[in-house]
All heavy atoms as an XYZ file, in Angstrom:
981
protein
N     132.899    211.006      3.646
C     131.830    211.727      4.437
C     131.117    210.725      5.331
O     130.824    209.529      4.954
C     130.791    212.359      3.641
C     131.275    213.652      2.899
S     131.432    214.831      4.149
C     131.447    216.163      3.123
N     130.917    211.096      6.564
C     130.176    210.294      7.559
C     128.719    210.416      7.239
O     128.198    211.491      7.289
C     130.662    210.619      8.829
C     132.026    210.409      9.080
C     129.758    209.879      9.873
C     132.522    211.056     10.499
N     127.976    209.400      7.236
C     126.544    209.388      7.017
C     125.785    209.146      8.253
O     126.463    208.781      9.304
N     124.512    209.077      8.336
C     123.748    208.950      9.403
C     123.737    207.385      9.945
O     123.921    206.611      9.062
C     122.297    209.348      9.162
C     122.277    209.221      7.621
C     123.629    209.538      7.183
N     123.614    207.272     11.233
C     123.748    205.950     11.807
C     122.620    205.086     11.239
O     122.940    203.791     11.082
C     123.709    205.903     13.309
C     124.989    206.626     13.827
C     123.512    204.536     13.951
C     125.063    206.828     15.294
N     121.492    205.485     10.921
C     120.331    204.760     10.420
C     120.593    204.047      9.128
O     120.033    203.031      8.792
N     121.663    204.535      8.307
C     121.867    203.959      7.131
C     122.834    202.794      7.302
O     123.115    202.113      6.334
C     122.384    204.982      6.204
C     121.537    205.765      5.581
C     121.927    206.313      4.222
N     121.257    207.571      3.816
C     121.776    208.549      3.122
N     123.151    208.397      2.784
N     121.128    209.597      2.908
N     123.504    202.646      8.352
C     124.493    201.548      8.463
C     123.678    200.257      8.368
O     122.759    200.000      9.054
C     125.277    201.623      9.894
C     126.138    202.900     10.083
C     126.616    202.866     11.412
C     127.129    202.968      9.051
N     124.263    199.347      7.599
C     123.614    198.048      7.497
C     124.529    197.041      8.138
O     125.771    197.090      8.216
C     123.518    197.727      6.086
O     124.866    197.562      5.347
N     123.779    196.067      8.716
C     124.552    194.994      9.311
C     124.312    193.682      8.580
O     123.743    192.560      8.907
C     123.864    194.662     10.795
C     124.115    195.976     11.622
N     125.269    196.341     12.103
C     123.084    196.801     12.073
C     124.933    197.442     12.939
N     123.717    197.757     12.774
N     124.795    193.810      7.302
C     124.651    192.630      6.370
C     125.751    191.631      6.449
O     125.664    190.746      5.556
N     126.535    191.613      7.484
C     127.546    190.626      7.517
C     126.884    189.246      7.822
O     126.244    189.215      8.838
C     128.504    191.025      8.588
C     129.707    190.165      8.782
O     129.687    189.015      8.142
N     130.660    190.547      9.433
N     127.117    188.388      6.907
C     126.351    187.020      7.089
C     126.815    186.370      8.403
O     125.894    185.746      8.955
C     126.965    186.178      5.945
C     127.379    187.252      4.817
C     127.901    188.373      5.665
N     127.951    186.475      8.824
C     128.446    185.856     10.160
C     127.616    186.450     11.325
O     127.066    185.843     12.207
C     129.837    186.088     10.439
C     130.438    185.444     11.708
C     130.145    183.931     11.685
C     131.906    185.710     11.860
N     127.483    187.826     11.326
C     126.660    188.547     12.386
C     125.191    187.961     12.348
O     124.578    187.698     13.359
C     126.765    189.921     12.169
S     128.319    190.668     12.727
N     124.641    187.856     11.152
C     123.251    187.362     10.992
C     123.193    185.855     11.495
O     122.142    185.716     12.284
C     122.735    187.553      9.522
C     122.733    189.109      9.231
C     121.373    186.899      9.353
C     122.638    189.318      7.654
N     124.049    185.147     11.143
C     124.012    183.790     11.647
C     124.181    183.683     13.077
O     123.331    182.950     13.685
C     125.107    182.940     10.938
C     125.213    181.669     11.510
C     124.345    180.555     11.190
C     126.298    181.156     12.345
C     124.475    179.319     11.811
C     126.540    180.049     12.951
C     125.479    179.050     12.680
N     125.004    184.320     13.713
C     125.203    184.364     15.144
C     123.984    184.910     15.930
O     123.661    184.316     16.917
C     126.477    184.998     15.526
C     127.897    184.389     15.153
C     129.021    185.301     15.472
C     128.012    182.983     15.699
N     123.476    186.011     15.390
C     122.223    186.587     16.083
C     121.190    185.585     15.970
O     120.280    185.607     17.004
C     121.890    187.902     15.369
C     122.366    189.015     16.296
C     121.727    190.340     15.819
N     122.824    191.176     15.388
C     122.960    191.604     14.066
N     121.915    191.362     13.205
N     123.948    192.350     13.748
N     120.979    184.881     14.888
C     119.792    184.089     14.792
C     119.883    182.673     15.418
O     119.011    182.268     16.008
C     119.404    183.859     13.247
O     120.645    183.150     12.641
N     121.084    182.102     15.539
C     121.268    180.797     16.030
C     121.801    180.696     17.348
O     121.696    179.805     18.138
C     122.202    179.974     15.127
O     123.499    180.546     15.183
N     122.276    181.827     17.978
C     122.922    181.823     19.204
C     122.123    182.530     20.276
O     122.589    182.919     21.358
C     124.251    182.537     19.189
C     125.243    182.037     18.179
C     125.882    180.762     18.734
N     126.684    181.185     19.944
C     127.451    180.380     20.678
N     127.394    179.132     20.234
N     128.060    180.837     21.649
N     120.845    182.674     20.061
C     120.030    183.241     21.126
C     119.483    182.192     22.004
O     119.191    181.105     21.617
C     118.803    183.957     20.464
O     118.124    183.026     19.617
C     119.187    185.061     19.671
N     119.415    182.493     23.337
C     118.975    181.531     24.358
C     117.593    181.934     24.904
O     117.438    183.140     25.034
C     120.075    181.447     25.468
C     121.358    180.874     25.030
C     122.314    180.772     26.284
N     123.497    180.173     25.823
C     124.759    180.793     25.969
N     124.697    181.886     26.702
N     125.771    180.223     25.529
N     116.855    181.014     25.148
C     115.627    181.308     25.728
C     115.687    181.237     27.146
O     116.445    180.331     27.712
C     114.522    180.205     25.319
C     114.329    180.069     23.758
C     113.686    181.234     23.162
C     113.293    181.051     21.750
N     113.563    182.165     20.978
N     115.150    182.284     27.870
C     115.303    182.364     29.421
C     114.247    181.309     29.773
O     113.148    181.227     29.408
C     114.923    183.777     29.821
C     115.997    184.627     29.611
O     117.182    184.313     29.398
N     115.681    186.054     29.406
N     114.556    180.572     30.897
C     113.730    179.680     31.591
C     112.540    180.401     32.204
O     112.812    181.533     32.656
C     114.558    179.001     32.677
C     115.686    179.798     32.843
C     115.999    180.576     31.590
N     111.321    179.877     32.210
C     110.261    180.661     32.769
C     110.491    180.794     34.258
O     110.938    179.859     35.013
C     109.116    179.676     32.475
C     109.531    178.314     32.243
C     111.002    178.645     31.638
N     110.169    182.065     34.769
C     110.215    182.329     36.091
C     109.110    181.901     36.853
O     107.837    182.235     36.529
C     110.511    183.775     36.415
C     110.763    184.199     37.878
C     111.731    184.264     35.525
N     109.273    181.127     37.958
C     108.065    180.674     38.896
C     107.446    181.762     39.451
O     108.205    182.827     39.722
C     108.485    179.486     39.614
O     109.376    180.017     40.595
C     109.043    178.350     38.876
N     106.204    181.598     40.095
C     105.662    182.596     40.890
C     106.261    182.809     42.093
O     106.435    183.827     42.601
C     104.133    182.190     41.006
C     103.262    183.259     41.699
C     101.821    182.879     41.880
O     101.272    182.223     40.836
O     101.239    183.334     42.735
N     106.931    181.653     42.812
C     107.657    181.863     43.989
C     108.879    182.693     43.804
O     109.311    183.450     44.641
C     108.019    180.433     44.497
C     106.831    179.617     44.911
C     106.074    178.846     43.869
O     106.822    178.654     42.731
O     104.972    178.439     43.914
N     109.548    182.476     42.707
C     110.754    183.178     42.415
C     110.401    184.686     42.125
O     111.044    185.627     42.656
C     111.582    182.607     41.198
C     112.715    183.355     40.828
C     113.856    183.268     41.892
O     113.891    182.498     42.698
O     114.691    184.190     41.778
N     109.444    184.964     41.578
C     108.968    186.301     41.235
C     108.643    186.951     42.642
O     109.006    188.188     42.860
C     107.602    186.469     40.411
O     107.885    185.740     39.252
C     107.146    187.783     40.068
N     107.853    186.285     43.652
C     107.568    186.779     44.927
C     108.856    187.062     45.625
O     109.005    188.056     46.274
C     106.546    185.881     45.622
C     106.098    186.406     46.885
C     105.224    187.538     46.772
O     104.537    187.645     45.718
O     105.089    188.207     47.759
N     109.813    186.013     45.559
C     111.057    186.302     46.275
C     111.833    187.462     45.776
O     112.440    188.243     46.612
C     111.953    185.048     46.122
C     113.150    184.983     46.971
C     114.156    183.880     46.605
N     114.656    184.075     45.290
C     115.750    184.907     45.046
N     116.218    185.724     46.068
N     116.133    185.062     43.824
N     111.779    187.738     44.549
C     112.525    188.885     43.955
C     111.905    190.277     44.286
O     112.544    191.105     44.731
C     112.530    188.781     42.528
C     113.506    187.694     41.974
C     113.472    187.602     40.360
N     114.292    186.541     39.935
C     114.354    186.303     38.496
N     113.755    186.980     37.607
N     115.150    185.346     38.183
N     110.605    190.209     44.365
C     109.765    191.429     44.813
C     110.095    191.687     46.205
O     110.349    192.805     46.596
C     108.336    191.112     44.530
N     110.144    190.697     47.113
C     110.326    190.957     48.561
C     111.886    191.332     48.772
O     112.083    192.208     49.625
C     110.082    189.663     49.262
C     108.662    189.187     49.479
C     108.524    187.894     50.114
C     107.933    190.271     50.278
N     112.815    190.799     48.019
C     114.156    191.253     48.112
C     114.272    192.708     47.678
O     114.945    193.513     48.281
C     115.126    190.296     47.227
N     113.600    193.070     46.626
C     113.595    194.498     46.148
C     113.131    195.274     47.252
O     113.617    196.467     47.524
C     112.973    194.502     44.886
C     112.934    196.023     44.295
C     114.251    196.511     43.840
C     112.058    195.951     42.959
N     111.909    195.055     47.743
C     111.313    195.829     48.852
C     112.238    195.995     50.002
O     112.340    196.986     50.742
C     110.047    195.183     49.247
C     108.870    195.460     48.292
C     107.644    194.833     48.779
C     106.500    194.849     47.689
N     105.201    194.363     48.275
N     112.878    194.877     50.508
C     113.607    194.862     51.544
C     114.787    195.714     51.282
O     115.366    196.530     52.102
C     114.207    193.481     51.861
O     115.123    193.431     52.923
N     115.553    195.707     50.141
C     116.641    196.542     49.701
C     116.159    198.040     49.646
O     117.002    198.941     50.227
C     117.280    196.086     48.388
C     118.250    196.930     47.947
C     118.285    197.792     46.923
C     119.647    196.997     48.563
N     119.595    198.556     46.774
C     120.285    197.972     47.698
C     120.314    196.365     49.542
C     121.690    198.230     47.916
C     121.650    196.581     49.816
C     122.286    197.590     49.028
N     115.029    198.258     49.116
C     114.613    199.662     49.089
C     114.363    200.260     50.592
O     114.763    201.447     50.807
C     113.264    199.679     48.241
O     113.402    199.221     47.048
C     112.733    201.173     48.199
N     113.908    199.392     51.414
C     113.651    199.995     52.775
C     114.988    200.123     53.474
O     115.074    201.216     54.251
C     112.849    198.772     53.536
C     112.251    199.295     54.790
C     111.447    198.218     55.445
N     110.310    197.770     54.535
C     110.161    196.456     54.142
N     111.050    195.611     54.290
N     109.223    196.264     53.316
N     115.903    199.284     53.176
C     117.323    199.439     53.798
C     117.882    200.713     53.387
O     118.462    201.485     54.147
C     118.170    198.237     53.439
C     119.573    198.434     53.786
C     120.039    198.355     54.974
C     120.456    198.704     52.709
C     121.421    198.605     55.366
C     121.798    198.980     52.972
C     122.272    198.812     54.303
O     123.572    199.043     54.515
N     117.828    200.960     52.019
C     118.568    202.150     51.461
C     117.714    203.486     52.013
O     118.425    204.466     52.206
C     118.497    202.083     49.919
C     119.415    201.027     49.398
C     120.861    201.179     49.866
C     121.669    202.285     49.142
N     122.970    202.456     49.540
N     116.441    203.377     52.114
C     115.695    204.515     52.713
C     116.046    204.813     54.154
O     116.341    206.017     54.320
C     114.177    204.146     52.602
C     113.302    205.259     53.203
N     113.100    206.487     52.606
C     112.543    205.233     54.367
C     112.358    207.156     53.382
N     112.083    206.518     54.463
N     116.220    203.853     54.867
C     116.690    204.219     56.289
C     118.091    204.649     56.372
O     118.474    205.310     57.205
C     116.444    202.874     57.069
C     114.846    202.641     57.448
C     114.474    201.255     57.307
C     114.089    203.765     57.948
C     113.069    201.067     57.565
C     112.781    203.407     58.111
C     112.305    202.154     57.932
O     110.972    201.899     58.254
N     118.938    204.118     55.457
C     120.315    204.513     55.348
C     120.328    205.896     55.026
O     121.035    206.834     55.566
C     121.149    203.752     54.347
C     122.524    204.070     54.305
C     123.163    203.297     53.262
O     122.632    202.775     52.266
N     124.592    203.010     53.343
N     119.555    206.394     54.083
C     119.522    207.854     53.593
C     118.932    208.667     54.737
O     119.619    209.775     55.002
C     118.510    207.838     52.522
C     118.342    209.340     52.022
N     119.205    210.136     51.468
C     117.277    210.196     52.141
C     118.730    211.358     51.210
N     117.444    211.293     51.551
N     117.975    208.246     55.604
C     117.469    208.979     56.603
C     118.521    209.184     57.662
O     118.656    210.198     58.321
C     116.139    208.264     57.256
C     114.948    208.421     56.362
C     113.734    207.649     57.087
C     114.518    209.847     55.971
N     119.246    208.199     57.994
C     120.312    208.207     58.937
C     121.453    209.211     58.536
O     121.902    209.894     59.357
C     120.938    206.754     59.211
N     121.757    209.221     57.207
C     122.827    210.116     56.661
C     122.343    211.611     56.834
O     123.038    212.495     57.177
C     123.112    209.683     55.371
C     124.023    208.473     55.199
C     124.358    208.152     53.735
O     123.825    208.805     52.839
O     124.930    207.031     53.559
N     120.973    211.699     56.481
C     120.443    213.020     56.608
C     120.499    213.595     58.046
O     120.735    214.790     58.329
C     119.063    213.084     56.092
C     118.929    212.924     54.516
C     119.570    214.009     53.812
O     120.630    213.978     53.256
N     118.796    215.109     53.745
N     120.106    212.681     58.949
C     120.016    213.051     60.400
C     121.395    213.407     60.861
O     121.556    214.333     61.641
C     119.414    211.871     61.233
C     119.188    212.286     62.654
O     118.678    213.407     62.816
O     119.438    211.405     63.521
N     122.468    212.599     60.485
C     123.679    212.853     60.963
C     124.282    214.072     60.386
O     124.869    214.932     61.049
C     124.749    211.616     60.457
C     126.075    211.792     60.983
C     126.978    210.659     60.398
C     126.503    209.247     60.859
N     127.539    208.144     60.527
N     124.041    214.521     59.159
C     124.365    215.680     58.496
C     123.767    216.988     59.283
O     124.502    217.938     59.462
C     124.007    215.644     57.105
C     124.611    216.882     56.189
C     126.001    216.911     56.211
C     124.105    216.733     54.793
N     122.481    216.769     59.406
C     121.800    217.962     60.126
C     122.252    218.167     61.473
O     122.438    219.248     61.932
C     120.285    217.713     60.169
O     119.850    216.495     60.882
N     122.604    217.030     62.148
C     123.193    217.157     63.553
C     124.604    217.920     63.423
O     124.889    218.751     64.355
C     123.363    215.794     64.295
O     122.156    215.189     64.314
C     124.048    215.939     65.582
N     125.426    217.482     62.437
C     126.675    218.155     62.284
C     126.553    219.605     61.999
O     127.331    220.545     62.566
C     127.539    217.438     61.251
C     127.939    216.019     61.586
S     128.605    215.017     60.217
C     129.961    216.066     59.717
N     125.524    219.958     61.149
C     125.389    221.407     60.792
C     124.945    222.216     61.993
O     125.440    223.274     62.303
C     124.441    221.473     59.562
C     124.999    221.077     58.278
C     123.806    222.990     59.495
C     123.968    220.871     57.141
N     124.029    221.639     62.821
C     123.476    222.306     63.925
C     124.698    222.490     65.023
O     124.836    223.525     65.650
C     122.409    221.491     64.731
C     121.069    221.607     63.977
C     120.016    220.617     64.593
C     120.503    223.119     63.980
N     125.551    221.532     65.160
C     126.755    221.485     66.096
C     127.606    222.777     65.553
O     128.129    223.454     66.367
C     127.532    220.255     66.150
O     126.571    219.299     66.599
N     127.813    222.678     64.240
C     128.745    223.778     63.770
C     128.207    225.190     64.018
O     128.851    226.045     64.314
C     128.968    223.536     62.222
C     129.921    224.435     61.564
C     130.021    224.288     60.149
O     129.128    223.811     59.411
N     131.154    224.665     59.553
N     126.849    225.379     63.684
C     126.272    226.719     63.939
C     126.397    227.069     65.422
O     126.640    228.231     65.681
C     124.802    226.608     63.412
C     124.666    226.611     61.825
C     123.305    226.397     61.434
O     122.441    226.071     62.356
O     123.103    226.541     60.192
N     126.115    226.043     66.308
C     126.183    226.314     67.745
C     127.520    226.794     68.025
O     127.843    227.770     68.834
C     125.709    225.078     68.487
O     125.953    225.354     69.852
N     128.598    226.081     67.553
C     130.038    226.395     67.824
C     130.292    227.796     67.355
O     130.978    228.586     68.175
C     130.981    225.279     67.356
N     129.882    228.182     66.127
C     130.219    229.477     65.595
C     129.476    230.648     66.399
O     130.044    231.672     66.523
C     129.733    229.614     64.053
C     130.632    228.730     63.292
C     129.965    228.656     61.815
C     132.039    229.296     63.169
N     128.210    230.243     66.862
C     127.603    231.268     67.657
C     128.426    231.531     69.090
O     128.532    232.707     69.490
C     126.197    230.728     68.016
C     125.185    231.237     66.958
C     123.731    230.968     67.558
N     123.439    229.729     67.988
C     123.112    228.654     67.359
N     122.852    228.912     65.974
N     122.793    227.462     67.807
N     128.800    230.465     69.632
C     129.686    230.460     70.837
C     130.896    231.318     70.539
O     131.333    232.144     71.434
C     129.962    229.187     71.482
C     128.738    228.443     71.963
C     128.052    229.106     73.253
O     128.928    229.595     74.045
O     126.948    229.053     73.374
N     131.578    230.960     69.537
C     132.860    231.654     69.171
C     132.556    233.164     68.903
O     133.379    233.962     69.219
C     133.468    231.006     67.902
C     134.767    231.465     67.561
C     135.798    231.314     68.569
C     135.202    230.788     66.154
N     131.398    233.496     68.204
C     131.096    234.899     68.027
C     131.016    235.621     69.281
O     131.276    236.835     69.445
C     129.934    235.014     67.083
C     129.727    236.393     66.558
C     128.607    236.449     65.662
N     128.877    237.592     64.708
C     128.237    237.733     63.711
N     127.216    237.004     63.172
N     128.439    238.880     62.854
N     130.252    234.928     70.186
C     130.031    235.596     71.508
C     131.327    235.904     72.269
O     131.549    236.771     73.082
C     129.150    234.685     72.287
N     132.352    234.924     71.996
C     133.644    235.071     72.777
C     134.548    236.080     72.088
O     134.951    236.894     72.815
C     134.298    233.693     72.618
C     135.512    233.413     73.524
C     135.150    233.533     74.984
O     134.128    233.194     75.400
O     136.004    234.090     75.776
N     134.629    236.018     70.784
C     135.535    236.968     70.097
C     135.108    237.220     68.602
O     134.910    236.069     67.830
C     137.003    236.322     70.020
O     137.739    237.103     69.156
N     134.823    238.325     68.125
C     134.442    238.620     66.772
C     135.609    238.351     65.804
O     135.290    237.839     64.721
C     133.824    240.072     66.619
C     133.393    240.381     65.322
C     131.953    239.714     65.058
O     131.214    239.418     66.004
O     131.655    239.619     63.809
N     136.844    238.673     66.235
C     137.881    238.417     65.374
C     138.100    236.963     65.140
O     138.357    236.544     63.954
C     139.207    238.965     66.026
C     140.480    238.785     65.232
C     141.603    239.402     65.976
O     141.460    240.102     66.968
O     142.717    239.076     65.542
N     138.045    236.160     66.117
C     138.163    234.671     65.838
C     136.975    234.137     65.031
O     137.314    233.315     64.204
C     138.191    233.856     67.298
C     139.530    234.137     68.126
C     139.318    233.405     69.497
C     140.726    233.635     67.396
N     135.793    234.753     65.169
C     134.704    234.201     64.516
C     134.915    234.686     62.933
O     134.622    233.630     62.072
C     133.398    234.969     64.896
C     132.196    234.674     63.995
C     131.473    233.560     64.024
C     131.836    235.610     63.232
C     130.525    233.225     63.258
C     130.690    235.413     62.385
C     130.092    234.244     62.325
O     129.007    234.081     61.426
N     135.372    235.809     62.766
C     135.676    236.148     61.237
C     136.837    235.299     60.730
O     136.699    234.944     59.455
C     136.009    237.702     61.136
C     134.888    238.478     61.456
C     135.266    239.969     61.401
C     133.675    238.362     60.521
N     137.784    234.953     61.479
C     138.826    234.052     60.941
C     138.307    232.565     60.674
O     138.682    231.846     59.772
C     139.949    233.970     61.909
C     140.849    235.151     61.822
C     142.025    235.029     62.697
C     142.986    236.311     62.668
N     144.177    236.292     63.488
N     137.328    232.199     61.520
C     136.800    230.780     61.425
C     135.984    230.752     60.136
O     135.890    229.651     59.510
C     136.007    230.520     62.707
N     135.209    231.757     59.745
C     134.274    231.739     58.584
C     135.033    232.111     57.308
O     134.455    231.943     56.246
C     133.052    232.462     58.769
C     133.216    234.026     58.975
C     132.181    231.836     59.957
C     132.096    234.723     58.832
N     136.255    232.584     57.435
C     136.930    232.985     56.196
C     137.276    231.797     55.379
O     137.613    230.658     55.936
C     138.314    233.679     56.615
N     137.346    231.826     54.085
C     137.568    230.762     53.104
C     139.065    230.568     53.085
O     139.899    231.643     52.746
C     137.013    231.066     51.739
C     135.521    231.131     51.810
C     137.507    229.944     50.784
C     134.740    231.579     50.517
N     139.556    229.484     53.261
C     140.917    229.079     53.200
C     141.270    228.627     51.875
O     140.878    227.521     51.391
C     141.366    227.843     54.203
C     142.795    227.668     54.210
O     143.665    228.270     53.402
N     143.308    227.067     55.339
N     141.965    229.392     51.029
C     142.288    229.105     49.625
C     143.109    227.858     49.473
O     143.244    227.264     48.359
C     142.909    230.301     49.112
C     142.052    231.585     48.884
C     140.789    231.437     47.993
O     140.850    230.560     47.157
O     139.864    231.929     48.292
N     143.987    227.471     50.483
C     144.856    226.396     50.306
C     144.134    225.068     50.386
O     144.550    224.087     49.866
C     145.842    226.339     51.480
O     145.206    226.046     52.708
N     142.851    225.019     50.742
C     141.970    223.757     50.734
C     141.542    223.544     49.247
O     141.066    222.435     48.972
C     140.743    223.892     51.581
C     141.187    223.851     53.014
C     140.382    224.314     54.065
C     142.355    223.182     53.435
C     140.604    224.302     55.379
C     142.722    223.053     54.814
C     141.868    223.631     55.680
N     141.580    224.526     48.374
C     141.072    224.446     47.010
C     142.425    224.806     46.148
O     142.309    225.813     45.500
C     140.014    225.427     46.748
C     138.812    225.379     47.666
C     137.785    226.554     47.405
C     138.052    224.039     47.459
N     143.172    223.740     45.878
C     144.297    223.993     44.993
C     143.922    224.010     43.533
O     144.138    222.866     42.834
C     145.402    223.061     45.328
C     144.349    221.781     45.883
C     143.288    222.493     46.504
N     143.259    224.966     42.968
C     142.905    224.985     41.596
C     143.681    225.792     40.773
O     143.755    227.006     40.886
C     141.279    225.410     41.526
C     140.635    225.434     40.241
C     140.597    224.079     39.670
C     139.270    226.132     40.393
N     144.372    225.100     39.781
C     145.287    226.009     38.800
C     144.637    225.498     37.491
O     144.671    224.423     37.223
C     146.559    225.823     39.017
O     146.806    224.401     38.878
C     147.108    226.121     40.359
N     144.396    226.534     36.758
C     144.014    226.209     35.300
C     145.037    226.781     34.358
O     145.397    227.971     34.542
C     142.650    226.938     35.012
C     141.507    226.502     35.999
C     140.159    227.370     35.615
C     141.138    225.077     35.808
N     145.446    226.086     33.421
C     146.284    226.316     32.337
C     145.730    226.010     31.026
O     145.107    224.891     30.906
C     147.746    225.675     32.534
C     148.338    226.105     33.848
C     149.730    225.543     34.070
C     150.378    225.953     35.239
N     151.579    225.265     35.539
N     146.089    226.710     30.064
C     145.676    226.291     28.726
C     144.889    227.379     28.040
O     144.630    228.449     28.559
N     144.673    227.191     26.713
C     144.078    228.355     26.006
C     142.582    228.386     26.285
O     141.919    227.472     26.739
C     144.130    227.765     24.449
C     144.223    226.355     24.547
C     144.864    226.033     25.937
N     142.191    229.718     26.256
C     140.707    229.936     26.395
C     139.844    229.456     25.324
O     138.806    228.757     25.513
C     140.517    231.555     26.687
C     139.035    231.721     27.005
C     141.276    231.812     27.911
N     140.305    229.760     24.124
C     139.600    229.294     22.968
C     140.531    228.456     22.020
O     141.590    228.730     21.928
C     139.156    230.422     22.058
C     138.093    231.198     22.684
O     137.133    230.677     23.481
N     138.103    232.630     22.642
N     140.039    227.253     21.473
C     140.832    226.412     20.650
C     140.716    226.990     19.272
O     139.669    227.164     18.747
C     140.312    225.060     20.774
O     140.244    224.525     22.047
C     141.187    224.135     19.910
N     141.895    227.246     18.641
C     141.907    227.752     17.242
C     141.460    226.655     16.285
O     141.659    225.479     16.529
C     143.391    228.176     17.048
C     144.111    227.416     17.939
C     143.309    227.108     19.154
N     140.835    227.024     15.226
C     140.507    226.119     14.273
C     141.606    225.430     13.539
O     142.836    225.991     13.379
C     139.652    226.933     13.213
C     140.150    228.282     13.430
C     140.599    228.547     14.686
N     141.548    224.155     13.227
C     142.463    223.520     12.458
C     142.541    223.916     10.972
O     141.514    223.790     10.357
C     142.358    221.965     12.475
C     142.258    221.577     13.964
C     143.353    221.155     11.691
C     141.861    220.057     14.165
N     143.552    224.483     10.486
C     143.566    224.900      9.065
C     143.381    223.770      7.979
O     143.991    222.726      8.156
C     144.988    225.528      8.814
C     145.858    225.195     10.133
C     144.883    224.534     11.046
N     142.367    223.994      7.080
C     142.182    223.083      6.084
C     141.346    222.000      6.390
O     140.887    220.986      5.609
N     140.702    221.859      7.667
C     139.839    220.816      8.129
C     138.397    221.236      7.644
O     137.819    222.185      7.941
C     139.855    220.738      9.572
C     138.853    219.700     10.205
C     139.111    218.323     10.061
C     137.739    220.024     10.827
C     138.247    217.391     10.469
C     136.783    219.129     11.200
C     137.054    217.749     11.112
O     136.283    216.894     11.579
N     137.842    220.159      6.978
C     136.496    220.400      6.524
C     135.597    219.436      7.424
O     135.728    218.224      7.408
C     136.251    219.839      5.021
C     134.902    220.037      4.580
C     137.301    220.819      4.120
N     134.643    219.996      8.208
C     133.802    219.227      9.008
C     132.748    218.431      8.132
O     132.272    218.967      7.252
C     133.090    220.189      9.879
N     132.597    217.196      8.603
C     131.732    216.261      7.759
C     130.287    216.779      8.020
O     129.810    217.004      9.121
C     132.080    214.952      8.318
C     132.409    215.157      9.740
C     133.286    216.320      9.649
N     129.502    216.884      7.006
C     128.151    217.147      7.102
C     127.321    215.838      6.776
O     127.382    215.316      5.606
C     127.656    218.191      5.961
C     128.206    219.634      6.308
O     128.524    219.813      7.490
O     128.442    220.381      5.405
N     126.741    215.412      7.857
C     125.854    214.089      7.539
C     124.608    214.501      6.757
O     124.209    215.499      6.722
N     124.147    213.350      6.115
C     122.913    213.540      5.441
C     121.747    213.678      6.274
O     121.705    213.071      7.325
C     122.690    212.401      4.419
C     123.669    212.293      3.318
O     124.346    213.310      2.921
O     123.956    211.216      2.791
N     120.764    214.559      5.905
C     119.620    214.717      6.769
C     118.404    214.141      6.184
O     118.105    214.463      5.053
C     119.395    216.306      7.093
C     118.231    216.554      7.936
C     118.179    216.380      9.207
C     117.172    217.112      7.284
C     117.010    216.609      9.993
C     115.947    217.354      7.947
C     115.939    217.133      9.318
O     114.731    217.459     10.148
N     117.799    213.294      6.855
C     116.511    212.838      6.361
C     115.419    213.186      7.265
O     115.414    212.939      8.514
C     116.624    211.150      6.363
C     117.656    210.605      5.469
C     115.222    210.618      5.867
C     118.014    209.213      5.435
N     114.358    213.858      6.739
C     113.260    214.398      7.455
C     112.356    213.305      7.825
O     111.789    212.752      6.839
C     112.597    215.587      6.757
C     111.618    216.259      7.630
O     111.548    216.044      8.857
O     110.758    217.026      7.004
N     112.179    212.871      9.043
C     111.313    211.874      9.496
C     109.997    212.359     10.153
O     109.267    211.605     10.820
C     111.993    210.821     10.369
O     112.469    211.521     11.480
C     113.061    210.156      9.630
N     109.779    213.652     10.119
C     108.609    214.227     10.665
C     107.327    213.626      9.950
O     107.327    213.786      8.706
C     108.657    215.762     10.589
O     109.944    216.269     11.034
C     107.514    216.430     11.237
N     106.375    213.327     10.757
C     105.119    212.859     10.163
C     104.285    214.020      9.516
O     104.259    215.097     10.175
C     104.361    212.024     11.188
C     104.903    210.843     11.692
C     104.007    210.105     12.540
N     104.560    208.898     12.964
C     104.101    208.104     13.878
N     103.010    208.448     14.516
N     104.695    206.985     14.153
N     103.647    213.828      8.480
C     102.808    214.812      7.906
C     101.461    214.300      8.116
O     101.011    213.316      7.791
C     103.077    214.761      6.246
C     104.470    215.107      5.846
C     104.860    216.494      6.190
C     106.182    216.724      5.481
N     107.286    216.721      6.140
N     100.664    215.214      8.796
C      99.371    214.717      9.198
C      98.225    215.325      8.321
O      98.145    216.327      7.707
C      98.976    215.303     10.568
C      99.926    214.828     11.738
C     100.943    215.381     12.220
C      99.831    213.461     12.232
N     101.674    214.662     13.169
C     100.966    213.526     13.125
C      99.057    212.423     12.043
C     101.199    212.307     13.888
C      99.489    211.222     12.809
C     100.434    211.336     13.753
């Protein structure tokens, strides 16, 4: 039976040794380095913000152009307009095969993990 993860023990002596002796101390970060990192993060955030705005502007321009073209097409010919807005099924080649429900495996007993109630009692 599979038990809860909380009960797993990491009592392997090699793991304990490696964790305790192989840790490295990070060198202290200077104030100048902290300031440089903060400015780099602000610059990157500003760049990504303007990139997002440009993409949104381009998308809205494309949508407005499409709507304008469809209005012009509708004024020209209703039949062509209806063909233009019809969904083309060949662009979505979706085929699904397989069972709708998976049958149970005969004789399989699902593991029930132990439950430990950790709710605080006030």
